[in-house]
C-alpha positions, 0 to 999 in steps of 0.5 A: 926061583919062587918067593912068598911075600908078606904084605903089612899095612905100615901103621900096624907095622909101625904101631904095634903093641911091642916096644921095638924099634923099626930096625928091631922089627926088620931084624926079627922078620930077617931072622925068619928069612923075610927081606924088605922088597919095597913099599907100596903106596895106597893110591888115591881113589878116582872115578869111584874105584877103591883101591885094593890096599887099605893104606900105605904097606910094607912089602917082605919076601922070602925064598920058597924052596920048589 
């Protein structure tokens, strides 16, 4: 089984220009087959290494046909 992932910075997901609630936004993604997979939190920067994400992110996934 193959999966496709979408990672959205939480601030952009929550502060979009549209007037949808968080629940409505998830339902819109769900209509396109996206399922909530989890949250990726931005780690604290340590030892001079930059984190690979710009902020907390919402992770969505959907099944991809082989």
